[in-house]
Each structure stands twice: as structure tokens, then as C-alpha cells.
ROROGU-114546 format. One record per atom (N, C-alpha, C): residue number from 1; x, y, z. Coordinates in Angstrom, 2 decimals. Layout:
<nodes>
NUM:X:Y:Z;
...
</nodes>
This chain:
<nodes>
1:109.17:230.86:131.80;
1:109.96:232.04:132.05;
1:109.19:233.05:132.78;
2:109.71:233.50:133.91;
2:108.96:234.40:134.81;
2:108.75:235.80:134.15;
3:109.65:236.34:133.51;
3:109.58:237.65:132.96;
3:110.37:237.77:131.68;
4:110.01:238.84:130.93;
4:110.75:239.06:129.64;
4:112.14:239.57:130.00;
5:113.08:238.93:129.27;
5:114.46:239.32:129.49;
5:114.83:240.49:128.51;
6:115.11:241.58:129.08;
6:115.35:242.82:128.32;
6:116.90:242.88:127.88;
7:117.20:243.65:126.83;
7:118.49:243.64:126.31;
7:119.32:244.37:127.44;
8:118.82:245.24:128.22;
8:119.59:245.92:129.28;
8:120.05:244.89:130.36;
9:119.08:243.87:130.69;
9:119.44:242.84:131.61;
9:120.55:241.87:131.12;
10:120.44:241.58:129.79;
10:121.46:240.75:129.11;
10:122.81:241.47:129.14;
11:122.85:242.73:128.75;
11:123.99:243.49:128.82;
11:124.66:243.54:130.11;
12:123.87:243.82:131.19;
12:124.28:243.92:132.55;
12:124.94:242.52:132.94;
13:124.28:241.41:132.60;
13:124.84:240.12:132.97;
13:126.17:239.84:132.18;
14:126.23:240.25:131.01;
14:127.53:240.03:130.23;
14:128.52:240.87:130.87;
15:128.22:242.15:131.32;
15:129.18:243.06:131.92;
15:129.75:242.42:133.17;
16:128.75:241.93:134.02;
16:129.23:241.12:135.27;
16:130.24:239.97:134.99;
17:129.85:239.25:133.97;
17:130.67:238.08:133.69;
17:132.11:238.61:133.11;
18:132.14:239.65:132.24;
18:133.41:240.22:131.74;
18:134.29:240.67:132.84;
19:133.81:241.21:133.91;
19:134.65:241.83:134.95;
19:134.61:240.94:136.15;
20:134.09:239.78:136.11;
20:134.08:238.90:137.30;
20:135.41:238.45:137.66;
21:135.75:238.18:138.97;
21:136.97:237.64:139.43;
21:137.06:236.13:139.24;
22:138.12:235.58:139.00;
22:138.25:234.13:138.82;
22:138.87:233.45:139.98;
23:138.88:234.06:141.09;
23:139.57:233.51:142.31;
23:138.90:232.21:142.72;
24:137.60:232.11:142.71;
24:136.89:230.86:143.14;
24:137.14:229.75:142.11;
25:137.43:230.09:140.85;
25:137.58:229.04:139.82;
25:139.10:228.48:140.16;
26:140.07:229.34:140.59;
26:141.28:228.74:140.95;
26:141.25:227.89:142.23;
27:140.37:228.41:143.17;
27:140.20:227.54:144.34;
27:139.59:226.18:144.10;
28:138.78:226.04:143.07;
28:138.10:224.82:142.65;
28:139.20:223.79:142.24;
29:140.14:224.28:141.46;
29:141.15:223.40:141.04;
29:141.98:222.75:142.21;
30:142.13:223.35:143.29;
30:142.96:223.05:144.43;
30:142.20:222.31:145.41;
31:140.79:222.07:145.25;
31:140.05:221.40:146.32;
31:140.42:219.91:146.29;
32:140.52:219.30:147.37;
32:140.72:217.76:147.54;
32:139.39:217.19:147.39;
33:139.41:215.88:147.01;
33:138.08:215.19:146.85;
33:137.24:215.22:148.06;
34:137.83:215.22:149.20;
34:136.95:215.31:150.41;
34:136.45:216.72:150.71;
35:136.88:217.69:150.01;
35:136.40:219.14:150.22;
35:135.38:219.46:149.16;
36:134.92:218.56:148.32;
36:133.94:218.96:147.23;
36:132.57:219.56:147.69;
37:132.34:219.38:149.06;
37:131.13:220.05:149.64;
37:131.29:221.53:149.62;
38:132.48:222.08:149.48;
38:132.70:223.48:149.51;
38:132.30:224.10:148.22;
39:132.04:223.43:147.11;
39:131.75:223.89:145.82;
39:130.45:224.90:145.85;
40:129.55:224.52:146.65;
40:128.31:225.25:146.66;
40:128.59:226.72:147.06;
41:129.58:227.00:147.77;
41:129.87:228.35:148.25;
41:130.83:229.19:147.27;
42:131.21:228.52:146.14;
42:132.06:229.16:145.19;
42:131.36:229.84:144.10;
43:131.91:231.00:143.71;
43:131.29:231.77:142.47;
43:132.06:231.24:141.28;
44:131.40:230.41:140.49;
44:132.00:229.74:139.43;
44:131.31:230.22:138.04;
45:130.92:231.42:138.02;
45:130.25:232.05:136.80;
45:131.25:232.05:135.68;
46:132.62:232.21:135.98;
46:133.51:232.35:134.93;
46:134.00:231.01:134.39;
47:133.54:229.91:134.96;
47:133.93:228.61:134.48;
47:132.97:228.07:133.44;
48:133.57:227.78:132.27;
48:132.80:227.16:131.20;
48:132.87:225.70:131.15;
49:133.94:225.06:131.68;
49:134.19:223.63:131.45;
49:135.02:223.20:132.67;
50:134.75:222.00:133.25;
50:135.63:221.34:134.23;
50:135.71:219.87:133.84;
51:137.02:219.35:133.94;
51:137.25:217.87:133.83;
51:138.04:217.55:135.01;
52:137.68:216.39:135.54;
52:138.60:215.85:136.62;
52:138.90:214.40:136.11;
53:140.16:214.17:136.17;
53:140.76:212.86:135.62;
53:140.68:211.83:136.81;
54:140.99:210.63:136.39;
54:140.92:209.48:137.31;
54:142.00:209.61:138.42;
55:143.06:210.28:138.16;
55:144.11:210.43:139.14;
55:144.00:211.69:139.98;
56:142.88:212.33:139.78;
56:142.61:213.63:140.60;
56:142.94:214.85:139.88;
57:143.49:214.82:138.75;
57:143.96:216.17:138.03;
57:142.64:216.78:137.54;
58:142.71:218.20:137.53;
58:141.62:218.96:137.21;
58:141.97:219.91:136.13;
59:141.07:220.00:135.09;
59:141.25:220.94:133.99;
59:140.15:221.80:133.91;
60:140.25:223.09:133.87;
60:139.26:224.16:133.91;
60:139.40:225.02:132.63;
61:138.29:225.43:132.07;
61:138.29:226.40:131.05;
61:137.35:227.52:131.49;
62:137.87:228.73:131.37;
62:137.15:230.00:131.81;
62:136.57:230.67:130.53;
63:135.61:231.50:130.85;
63:135.06:232.26:129.78;
63:136.06:233.23:129.21;
64:135.90:233.56:127.99;
64:136.79:234.42:127.23;
64:136.37:235.91:127.52;
65:137.08:236.61:128.25;
65:136.76:238.04:128.62;
65:136.69:238.91:127.32;
66:137.66:238.76:126.46;
66:137.71:239.58:125.30;
66:136.38:239.41:124.52;
67:136.04:238.08:124.37;
67:134.75:237.80:123.45;
67:133.60:238.43:124.28;
68:133.58:238.38:125.55;
68:132.43:238.95:126.35;
68:132.39:240.44:126.09;
69:133.59:241.16:126.19;
69:133.62:242.53:126.03;
69:133.29:242.94:124.61;
70:133.61:242.23:123.57;
70:133.22:242.44:122.19;
70:131.66:242.21:122.07;
71:131.14:241.24:122.65;
71:129.70:241.08:122.63;
71:129.04:242.24:123.37;
72:129.51:242.63:124.43;
72:128.88:243.72:125.19;
72:128.88:244.95:124.42;
73:130.09:245.28:123.79;
73:130.23:246.42:122.90;
73:129.26:246.46:121.84;
74:129.06:245.26:121.14;
74:128.08:245.19:120.06;
74:126.68:245.38:120.60;
75:126.26:244.92:121.77;
75:124.98:245.19:122.33;
75:124.78:246.61:122.69;
76:125.83:247.30:123.21;
76:125.58:248.68:123.62;
76:125.50:249.55:122.32;
77:126.28:249.26:121.26;
77:126.20:250.09:120.06;
77:124.77:249.91:119.36;
78:124.16:248.75:119.58;
78:122.93:248.59:118.90;
78:121.68:248.96:119.68;
79:121.95:249.24:121.01;
79:120.81:249.66:121.82;
79:120.36:251.03:121.58;
80:119.07:251.23:121.50;
80:118.55:252.61:121.19;
80:118.64:253.45:122.54;
81:119.22:254.60:122.36;
81:119.29:255.50:123.51;
81:118.84:256.91:123.03;
82:118.30:257.66:123.98;
82:117.77:258.92:123.57;
82:118.98:259.87:123.24;
83:120.16:259.55:123.85;
83:121.30:260.47:123.55;
83:122.07:259.99:122.30;
84:121.64:258.90:121.65;
84:122.21:258.48:120.47;
84:123.57:257.78:120.66;
85:123.59:256.70:121.54;
85:124.84:255.99:121.73;
85:125.44:256.38:122.99;
86:124.82:256.98:123.91;
86:125.37:257.35:125.11;
86:125.85:256.23:126.02;
87:125.13:255.19:125.97;
87:125.62:254.00:126.79;
87:126.92:253.50:126.34;
88:127.11:253.19:125.02;
88:128.40:252.82:124.60;
88:129.48:253.78:124.85;
89:129.28:255.05:124.85;
89:130.30:256.03:125.05;
89:130.55:256.07:126.61;
90:129.60:255.86:127.42;
90:129.77:255.77:128.82;
90:130.64:254.55:129.18;
91:130.36:253.45:128.48;
91:131.03:252.26:128.80;
91:132.59:252.38:128.41;
92:132.81:252.96:127.29;
92:134.26:253.11:126.84;
92:135.00:254.08:127.75;
93:134.23:255.13:128.12;
93:134.84:256.17:128.99;
93:135.26:255.48:130.35;
94:134.44:254.67:130.89;
94:134.65:253.90:132.09;
94:135.90:252.94:131.87;
95:135.86:252.29:130.76;
95:137.05:251.37:130.47;
95:138.32:252.16:130.41;
96:138.39:253.22:129.77;
96:139.55:254.17:129.68;
96:139.98:254.56:131.07;
97:138.98:254.97:131.89;
97:139.29:255.35:133.30;
97:139.92:254.23:134.08;
98:139.29:253.05:133.92;
98:139.86:251.87:134.68;
98:141.27:251.52:134.18;
99:141.48:251.64:132.80;
99:142.83:251.26:132.30;
99:143.74:252.25:132.87;
100:143.48:253.55:132.90;
100:144.40:254.67:133.44;
100:144.70:254.30:134.86;
101:143.68:253.99:135.67;
101:143.97:253.68:137.00;
101:144.91:252.49:137.22;
102:144.71:251.41:136.37;
102:145.48:250.27:136.46;
102:146.91:250.60:135.99;
103:147.07:251.37:135.04;
103:148.43:251.70:134.54;
103:149.22:252.64:135.55;
104:148.48:253.43:136.23;
104:149.00:254.23:137.34;
104:149.39:253.47:138.52;
105:148.68:252.38:138.78;
105:148.98:251.54:139.98;
105:150.13:250.62:139.80;
106:150.62:250.42:138.56;
106:151.74:249.52:138.26;
106:153.10:250.29:138.37;
107:153.05:251.49:138.43;
107:154.43:252.26:138.29;
107:154.95:252.27:139.69;
</nodes>
């Protein structure tokens, strides 16, 4: 291992996974066998499992965003901060703000 993995780095990686787009995971399903060389250019961080059947059918399983957010929430609550939990509060404030923007955009 090159360096020590800090809880902040773990939390940041989980945050990126929780909010990652799954567009490339969908593209993977529709790739023809002769297009498999394109896989290297896809962002497949959200994919947890892929099965390709003998007839060419593809089954994909994606990471559970809710579980990732719960895990992230637990990490942020446990992390020591000088402000006494400011990171968790900032996270939930950002989540509320994002939810408000999404609600406003659907009207």
C-alpha cells in the first residue's frame, strides 16, 4: 500500500460513488460484442456485477445508493471535528439544498 487511507479519503470515495451517474453502466448493456473494446473508456464505478448470457443478453447490478448514503452518514457522524459534527451537518444541509433544487426543477 502506497499510503495510509484516511477516513476522509474513504468518505470522499463513498460520496463520489453515491452521487455517480450510471449513464456508462447503461451504455455497457447495449454494447454489441464487436464493440467490447469501448469498455475501457466507460466509467463503471457504479457496477457491482455483470453477467452476459450465451445468447448475448446482459444483466447488470448497480451499487445501492441508499446503502452508500447510510454508510457515508455513519462515517460523517463518527468523524471527529473541531466544530462537533460540522461535517455531518454540512452534508445534510447540502442534501437538503440539492433536494430543494430538484423539487423546484420538476414543477
